[in-house]
Every structure is written in structure tokens, then in C-alpha cells.
N, C-alpha and C positions, 0 to 999 in steps of 0.2 A: 504494499500500500504506499509506504513512505517513498520507495524508489520510483513509484509511478508519478507521484506529486513532484519530486525532485526533477524527474525527466521532463514533465509538463512545464516546470518553471525555466529549465534550461532551454527548452524548445521555444517558449515565448521570447525569452531575452535574446537568443541568438537570431531568431527570425526577424526581430525588430532592428537589431544592430547591423545585420548583414543584408537585410532586405532580400530574403530568399524568395526566388521566383523559379518558374519552370519546373515545378515539382520537387525542388530541392528541400522544401520544408517537410514534405512527406517522407523522403529518404532519410532525413535526419531523424524524423520520429522512428523509422524502422531501425535505425542504427541504435538509438537510445533504448528502445524497447528490447531489442535482442541482447544488448549489452546487460540489461537488467535480468533477462531470462537466463543468461549464462550464469550469472551470480546465484540466482535462485535455484537452478538446476544443480550447481555445485554443492549447495547446502543439503539437498535431498539425500535420504538414506534408504529409500525404498528400492526394491528390486527393479532393474531395467536392463535393457540391452546395452552392452559395453563394446565399443569398437576402439581399439588402440588405446585402451585405458580409460576412455572417456565415455560418458553416457551418450546414447544416440541423440537425445534432446539437446545436449551441449553441442554436438557436431552440427546439428540442424541450425541452432542459433548462430553459430560461428560462420557457417557458410552463408546464411542469410545476412549477417552483419557485413561479410566481405563483398557480397553483391550490392548491398545498399550503399556501401562506402564508395565502391566503383561508380555506380550511378550518380551518387551525389557529386563526386568530382567531375565526371564526364559532362553532366548537364551544366555545371558551373563554367567549364571551359568553352562549350559550344555556344553560349548565349551571351553575347556582349551588347546586344540592342534590347531596348525595353520591349515589353509585351505589347502587341497591337490591341487596340480597343475596338477595332472594326474588323469584320469579316472580309475576306478577300473579295474585291468588287463591290463592297457596300459602303466604303468610306465616302466622305463628303467630296473628295476630289477624284473619285472614280469616274470613268467614262460613262458608266450607266448602261443599262440594258433596257430595251423596250418593255420587257417584262418585269423589270425591277420596279417595286413600289416602295417608296419611303416617304417620310413626313415632309421632305423638301420638294419632291417632284410630283406629288399627287395633287391634281387640280382642285379637289374639294378642299384641301388644306389651304391653298392659296386663296380661294374664295372666302373662307372663313377668316383668314388673317386680314384680308381686305375689308371685310364687313366690320371687323372689331376695330380696325384703324379709323374707319369712317364714323363709328360710334363715338370714338374718343375725341373726334374733332369738334 
């Protein structure tokens, strides 16, 4: 319980300081969770499958931690530009498609805006 709260606190602080994007916050969560699971699994004394002297659950957490670390680093290296807020072809400066309907090019919207401007005059 306490390690979950500590991991959540670390996740919030690191995510705010580093401004994690592109799924990096998720992979940081996976890293923190699996690190905690390794610690918990090493404390257990019940019977379990052992491979090379470690419990199978410990190996699973270690492998998951390694994958999460690799993806966290890879996603951080690949993305140097900010997240787009528009879908491809849907931005305000896009060429537009005759089938594309948005708030800026729909005729009813223009009529409503014109009517409101006339009312305010």
C-alpha cells in the first residue's frame, strides 16, 4: 500500500517536472509498478516456480521493467516536437476537403455569426 502511494507521488512530481508526453508517463508508471512488484515478490515465502534461483513472478516483473524502460527512453528520443492538437487535414490552415465540415466553413455557422453581429449593432 505504501509503495503504491510513493510511486504515485513520484509519478506526479516527475511528470510535472519533465512534462512527459507521448506515452512516457504510462511507461514510467509501469517501471515504478514493476519495481515495487519485484520488492514485494522477494518478500514472499510461499511456494512458487523458481527459475535460476528467482521466482517466476520476479522474472516477469524484471522483464516488464526492462521493456518499459526501453520504451520510455525510445519515446523520449523520437519526439522533439510538441503534440499536435489537430487531426491531420483538420487544422485551421489545412487545404480543406469538400466533404470536411468544421465550425469555420459550415454555412449555417457563418449565418448565425452574422446574425449575432447584426443584433449587437
